Structures are given as structure tokens and as C-alpha cells.
N, C-alpha and C positions, 0 to 999 in steps of 0.2 A: 576535506573530510572525505573518506573513501566510502563508497556505497557498494553493498553487496547483498545477494539473497543466497542462502545456503539451505537446501532441503536434505534432511536426513531422517528417513523413516517417515514419521508423522509430525515431525518438528520442523517448522519453517522459520528460519531467522532472518530478519531483514534490518541491515545497518543502514542508516541515511534517511530513516522515516522521519517526517515532521509532524505527521497527523494520522490518526486512524480515523478516516472519514465515516466508516459504517462497518459493522460487524454483525453478521447473522450466523446461524449454524450452516448456511448454505453459501454464503459469499461474504467476503471482506474486501474493503477498499483502503488501501494504504497510501498516503500521499507522500512523495519525496520531493525534493527540489526541483521544480519544472516538470515533473511527471507523476504518474499514479500506477500503482500495481493493483490489479483486480483479481482476486483469488476466488476460485469457485470449488465446491467439492461438498463433503458431508462431514458433520461433526466439528465445524471450524470453531475454535474458541481462541481468544486472546489470552495466553499464559503469563506474558510478561509485557510491560509497557514502561519504557524508560525514555521519555522525550528529550531529557537533559543529555542523554547520551545519543539519542536518535536511533534507538533500538527497539524493535518489536519481535516477540516470539509468539507464533501461532501453532495450535496443534489441531490436527484434523487429517482427513483423507482428501488431499488435493487432487483435483482432476484437471484443472485449468489455470494457467497463471498468464496473465495479459499485462502488457505495458501499454500505457497510453499517455498523451500529453495532457497534463493537468489542465482543467477548465480555468483555474484560477490564473494560470500563466498566459492565456490567451488575452485576457482582459475583457472589458464590456463590450457588447455589440456595438455601441456608438463610438467607443474608442477605435475599434478596428475599422469602422467606416470612415472616420475623420482623421485619419493618420496625417 
């Protein structure tokens, strides 16, 4: 599966999404396999959600896009200690 993020005007398209963890008018968190995308801005709305095709479309005025390692991929605290 190919993952990508495409921003055109106020429409942001994410391919490879596995879950929309949260969405507010000022922030959205979209999980992808092994990572997460944290979007911040104003007027953020989920316009299309199709998890069967791993696709999310968001609309808004995006000011910041951050990529981070997904918390779920790190495992529990005890699993990390007792490797």
C-alpha cells in the first residue's frame, strides 16, 4: 500500500490512514501504519472517511503538519522494559 499526503488549497488528502484518532476544529490526528499525522489549524473538518480504502479527506486552513511515531507501535511500558 502506498501512503501519501496531498494538500491542494484547503483540502488535505491522506492515503494510508488506518484511523482518525481525534478531530476538532483546530486539530486532527490521523493514524497510519506505524506513525501518526498531527494536523493543526482552523476550521478543520473530516470531509471524507473511507477506511476500507485507507483514505481521509480533511478541509480547513492548515498551519502545521507533524509526523510522529504512533504510540500504539511502541507497545506498553512493561513490554519495553522487559524486552
